[in-house]
C-alpha positions, 0 to 999 in steps of 0.5 A: 540779386544784381550781376555784379553780386553773382560775380562775386558770390561765383568769385569767392565760391572759385577761391574757396574751391583754390584754397581747398585743393592747395591745402588738401593736396595728394590727400584729396582723392584719397577724401573722394573715395572714402566718400564714395566708398562710405556712400556705396557701402550705406547703400548695399547695407540698406539694400542687403536689409530690404532684400533680408525683410522681403525674404522674411516676409516671403517665409512666413507667407509660406509658413501660413499658406502651409497652416491653412 
């Protein structure tokens, strides 16, 4: 890609970002917090599911060792 094309692409991205900031105005921080919070809660839920499965597997192993 030539230098001129790179400059044009970067200029377009800069204009697009400025336009988004103008449109969002005061709602920008709220949307950022919403996105970060949603992602964090998804990770916490996935971690809880993994821990739950691990605990169930440990209980099964203990039950099998007691029966043997």
